[in-house]
C-alpha positions in Angstrom: 154.9 258.5 181.1 155.1 255.6 178.8 158.1 253.6 178.9 160.8 254.1 176.2 161.0 251.0 173.7 164.1 250.5 171.5 163.7 248.9 167.8 166.1 247.8 165.7 164.9 248.0 162.0 166.1 245.8 158.8 164.2 247.0 155.4 164.6 246.6 151.7 164.6 249.0 149.2 160.7 249.2 149.1 160.5 250.4 152.8 162.9 253.2 153.1 163.8 254.2 157.0 162.2 257.5 156.4 159.0 255.7 155.5 159.1 253.2 158.6 160.0 256.2 160.7 157.0 257.8 159.7 154.8 254.9 160.8 155.9 255.6 164.6 154.4 258.4 166.2 156.9 261.0 167.5 155.6 261.0 171.1 155.3 257.3 171.1 158.5 256.9 173.1 159.5 254.6 170.6 163.3 255.1 169.2 165.1 253.4 166.4 168.4 252.5 167.3 169.6 250.5 164.5 169.1 250.3 160.9 170.1 247.5 158.5 169.2 248.2 154.8 169.0 244.6 153.4 168.4 241.2 155.4 171.8 239.6 155.5 172.6 239.7 158.9 174.5 237.0 161.0 173.6 235.4 164.1 176.7 237.2 165.7 175.2 240.5 164.6 171.8 239.9 165.9 173.0 238.7 169.2 175.1 242.1 169.6 171.9 243.8 169.0 170.7 246.1 172.0 166.9 246.4 171.2 163.5 245.5 172.6 162.3 244.6 169.3 163.2 244.0 165.7 161.1 245.5 163.1 161.4 244.1 159.7 159.7 246.0 156.8 159.6 244.4 153.5 158.1 243.9 150.1 155.0 241.4 150.2 156.5 237.7 149.5 160.2 238.4 150.6 161.9 235.3 151.3 165.1 237.1 152.4 162.7 238.7 155.2 161.2 235.5 156.3 164.7 233.7 156.6 165.8 236.7 158.9 162.6 236.6 161.1 163.5 232.9 161.5 166.8 233.5 162.4 166.3 236.4 164.7 163.2 233.7 166.4 166.0 230.8 166.6 168.9 232.8 168.3 166.8 235.7 170.0 163.6 233.9 171.1 162.7 236.2 173.7 162.9 239.3 172.0 159.8 239.9 169.8 159.9 240.4 165.9 157.5 242.4 163.9 156.8 242.4 160.0 155.5 245.5 158.2 154.7 244.4 154.8 153.3 246.0 151.4 150.7 243.2 151.2 148.9 240.7 153.5 148.3 237.9 151.2 147.2 235.4 153.2 150.1 232.5 152.5 152.7 235.2 153.4 150.9 235.9 156.5 150.9 232.6 157.7 154.7 232.2 156.6 155.6 235.2 158.7 154.0 233.7 161.7 155.6 230.4 161.0 159.0 232.3 160.9 158.2 233.3 164.4 156.8 236.9 163.7 154.9 238.4 166.8 152.7 240.4 164.7 151.9 241.6 161.2 150.7 244.9 160.0 150.5 246.6 156.5 152.5 249.6 155.3 151.1 252.4 154.1 152.8 253.8 150.9 152.9 257.3 152.1 153.8 260.1 151.8 151.2 260.8 154.5 150.9 258.3 157.1 147.1 258.3 158.7 147.5 259.2 162.3 145.4 256.0 163.4 147.8 253.6 161.4 150.7 255.0 162.9 148.9 254.4 166.7 148.3 250.8 165.4 151.9 250.4 164.7 152.8 251.9 168.2 150.3 249.4 169.9 151.5 246.6 168.2 155.3 247.1 169.3 154.0 247.9 172.9 151.9 244.8 172.8 154.7 242.6 171.8 157.1 243.8 173.9 155.1 243.8 177.2 153.3 240.2 176.4 156.9 238.9 175.9 158.4 240.6 178.9 155.6 238.9 181.1 157.1 236.3 183.2 153.9 234.0 183.7 151.4 233.2 180.8 147.9 234.0 182.3 144.5 233.7 180.4 142.0 236.4 181.1 139.5 235.8 183.8 135.8 236.2 183.2 134.1 235.3 179.8 134.9 233.1 177.2 135.8 235.1 173.6 134.6 232.8 170.4 136.5 234.7 167.2 134.4 233.3 164.2 136.9 233.2 161.0 135.9 232.7 157.3 139.1 232.4 154.8 136.8 234.0 152.1 133.8 235.8 151.8 130.3 234.1 151.3 130.9 231.0 153.3 128.3 232.0 155.9 130.3 233.5 158.8 127.8 236.0 159.9 125.1 233.4 159.3 126.8 231.2 162.1 128.2 234.0 164.5 124.4 235.4 164.5 122.9 232.0 165.1 125.6 231.0 167.9 125.0 234.1 169.5 121.3 234.0 169.7 121.6 230.2 170.7 123.9 230.7 173.5 121.7 234.1 174.7 118.5 231.7 174.8 120.2 229.1 177.0 120.6 231.7 179.6 124.1 232.9 179.1 124.8 236.8 178.9 126.2 236.9 175.4 127.5 239.7 173.3 128.1 239.9 169.7 130.4 242.1 168.1 130.7 242.9 164.2 134.2 243.3 163.4 133.8 243.4 159.6 134.2 247.1 159.9 133.4 248.0 156.4 130.7 245.8 155.2 129.3 244.3 158.5 125.7 242.7 158.2 125.3 241.2 161.7 122.6 244.1 162.8 120.5 243.6 159.5 120.7 239.4 160.0 119.1 240.1 163.1 116.6 242.7 162.2 118.0 245.5 164.2 118.5 249.1 162.9 121.7 250.3 164.9 121.3 254.1 166.0 125.0 253.6 167.6 127.8 251.5 166.3 131.5 250.7 166.8 132.5 253.8 165.2 130.0 256.0 167.5 132.1 254.4 170.5 135.4 255.0 168.8 134.9 258.6 168.5 132.9 259.1 171.7 135.8 260.6 173.3 136.6 260.5 177.1 137.6 257.2 178.9 135.8 253.8 178.5 134.4 251.8 181.2 131.6 249.1 181.5 128.6 251.5 182.4 129.6 253.8 178.8 130.3 250.6 177.0 126.8 249.2 177.5 125.2 252.3 176.0 126.6 251.2 172.5 125.2 247.9 172.8 121.8 247.0 170.9 119.4 244.8 172.6 117.9 241.8 170.7 114.6 239.9 171.6 116.7 237.1 172.4 118.9 238.8 175.0 121.9 238.9 173.0 123.7 242.1 173.0 125.3 243.3 169.8 127.9 246.0 169.2 127.3 246.9 165.5 129.9 247.5 162.3 130.3 251.2 161.6 127.5 252.3 158.9 130.1 253.2 156.2 133.4 251.9 155.2 135.0 255.0 155.6 134.7 254.9 159.4 136.3 251.8 159.9 139.7 253.4 160.3 138.4 254.9 163.6 138.2 251.3 165.0 141.6 250.7 166.3 143.4 247.1 167.7 143.6 249.2 171.2 140.0 250.0 171.5 139.2 246.3 170.9 141.5 245.0 173.4 139.8 247.4 176.1 136.3 246.4 174.9 137.0 242.7 175.2 138.5 243.1 178.6 135.5 245.0 179.8 132.9 242.7 178.4 134.7 239.6 179.9 133.8 241.1 183.4 130.0 241.1 182.6 129.3 238.3 179.9 129.5 234.5 179.9 130.4 234.6 176.0 131.6 237.2 173.5 131.3 236.3 170.0 133.1 238.2 167.3 132.3 238.1 163.7 135.4 238.9 161.3 136.2 240.0 157.9 137.8 237.4 155.6 141.3 238.8 156.3 143.9 238.7 158.9 143.8 242.2 159.4 145.7 243.8 162.5 142.2 244.3 164.0 141.8 240.3 163.7 145.1 239.4 164.6 144.3 241.1 167.9 141.2 239.2 168.3 142.6 236.1 167.7 145.3 236.8 170.0 143.0 237.0 173.0 140.3 234.4 172.0 139.6 231.1 174.1 137.9 229.5 171.1 138.1 230.1 167.3 135.4 229.3 165.0 136.5 228.5 161.5 133.9 228.8 158.9 134.0 227.0 155.5 132.0 226.2 152.2 131.5 222.8 150.6 133.8 223.6 147.8 137.5 222.9 146.9 138.5 226.9 146.8 137.0 227.6 150.3 138.1 224.3 152.0 141.9 224.8 150.7 142.0 228.6 151.8 140.4 227.0 155.3 143.3 224.8 155.6 146.0 227.6 155.3 143.8 229.5 157.7 143.9 226.4 160.2 147.7 226.1 159.7 148.0 230.0 160.5 146.1 229.6 163.6 148.4 226.8 164.8 151.4 228.5 164.2 150.0 231.8 166.1 149.7 229.5 169.1 146.0 228.2 169.1 145.9 224.2 169.2 143.4 222.2 167.1 141.6 221.6 170.6 140.9 225.4 170.7 139.3 225.3 167.0 135.8 224.3 165.8 135.2 224.0 162.0 131.7 224.4 160.6 131.2 223.3 156.9 128.4 224.8 155.4 126.2 223.3 152.3 127.6 220.1 153.6 126.6 217.3 151.4 126.1 219.2 148.5 126.6 217.4 145.1 129.7 219.8 143.6 131.8 216.7 142.8 133.7 216.8 146.2 133.3 214.0 148.8 133.1 214.0 152.4 136.1 212.0 152.5 137.8 214.9 149.8 136.9 217.5 152.2 138.6 215.8 155.3 141.7 215.3 153.5 141.7 219.1 152.1 141.0 220.4 155.5 143.5 218.0 157.3 140.7 217.3 159.9 136.9 216.4 160.4 134.7 219.4 160.4 133.0 219.5 164.0 129.6 220.8 162.5 128.0 220.1 158.9 125.4 222.4 158.1 123.3 221.1 155.0 121.8 223.3 152.4 118.7 224.8 153.5 116.1 227.2 151.9 115.1 228.2 155.3 118.5 229.6 155.8 118.5 232.9 153.2 114.5 233.0 154.3 115.6 233.9 158.0 118.3 236.0 156.9 115.5 238.2 154.8 113.2 237.9 157.7 116.1 239.2 160.3 115.4 236.0 162.5 118.4 233.5 163.2 117.1 229.8 162.2 117.7 228.9 165.7 114.9 231.1 167.1 112.5 230.2 164.3 111.0 227.2 165.7 112.7 225.3 162.7 113.2 221.4 163.1 115.5 221.5 160.2 118.6 219.5 160.2 120.5 222.9 159.4 118.7 224.6 162.6 119.6 221.6 164.6 123.4 221.6 163.4 123.8 225.3 164.1 122.3 224.8 167.4 125.2 222.1 168.1 127.9 224.4 167.7 126.3 226.3 170.5 126.0 223.0 172.7 129.6 222.5 172.1 130.5 225.7 173.9 127.8 225.2 176.5 128.9 221.7 177.6 132.7 221.9 178.0 133.6 225.8 178.1 136.3 225.4 180.5 138.0 223.0 178.2 139.3 225.9 176.1 143.1 226.8 177.0 144.1 230.5 177.7 144.7 232.6 174.7 148.2 231.9 173.2 150.1 235.0 174.0 153.7 234.2 173.7 155.9 232.6 171.0 156.8 229.8 173.1 153.5 228.0 172.5 154.1 228.0 168.6 155.1 225.0 166.9 158.7 224.8 165.9 161.0 222.4 164.3 160.4 219.9 161.8 156.5 220.0 162.2 156.7 223.5 161.0 158.9 223.5 158.4 157.0 220.4 156.9 153.6 222.4 156.9 154.9 225.8 156.0 157.3 224.6 153.1 154.6 225.4 150.0 153.9 228.8 151.7 157.3 229.9 151.9 158.2 228.7 148.2 155.2 230.7 147.1 156.6 233.7 149.1 159.8 233.4 147.4 158.5 233.3 143.9 156.8 236.5 144.2 
């Protein structure tokens, strides 16, 4: 039987306690023991609370909610806090993690809460409580997990993921690529594969999951790469949960050297769960002002979630394009130099249409060489990646955090 967990809830008028209770399954062994209609709580009141976790439910952009999260983090740093919001604007998500949140999920407006969403909330609560009770911070044994992120669609994230996976596989590394863009994933198409089974089929297969069963759902690519494809239809995405992914990652780490995960352009609960256990982050950006700005926000968010800059590789696509932005401008906007510069090349769209990664096509182009160099970075020094950031103690705090996050916080307050 699951250990019972006690939760204190603070909420505003947009998230009544009835709605919050409906997000927690009745059989979850999670008890709401305190309720506060508002966020005006002082440190003394928070110290008196006897709860395993604080749940803050609010409208998107609530500055008062962020203040409470930050105060809780200050006076109850060892006890997790989780945010439920009506939206997941990237700057608000960043501000929540900056304030000290352990997790962030989006509220369903009701009146009927999908069961899977309720299970996601249960999992997030249990994850937060469990990892904060752990006395030792241990990284997972086995293969390295590389989470490929892009702050917006169309930046070349899937091209980077497929070419990285194929390059690692052809260099003798057992590699699996997971398409976590659950509604519009194109990994299989980019690799010229026609999936008969997908993540959805795995999710609804029933029974326990072990290594042999998981292997039956992996597609085989000629490069030696294994692929776990995204669901065939957008409506099937709800069946793939953070809990399932956690199990899948743990099993794959036992058999593979590298697990590459292609993600959607948003910090969904599944993406946050993946970032949480990743050894490496590969952030993909495009050479334009909007993409560079959003990538900077993403990089700041990752650091606030506990990933040091040394764990992040930045890929800049269409580098050198004459769009009125210099290389120096790009560095200034990003706050760091990109690790890999991929120039524009007509061979890239051709390779996508042909379903053959440019790193496998025999191309000697600068674009192919640049993408290959990304794989070489992981091959030459895989052990330099730190263990995944699993506790708030690794997050940046103090003056650094306040200075970096102030613009996002101010924007959040203005909503």
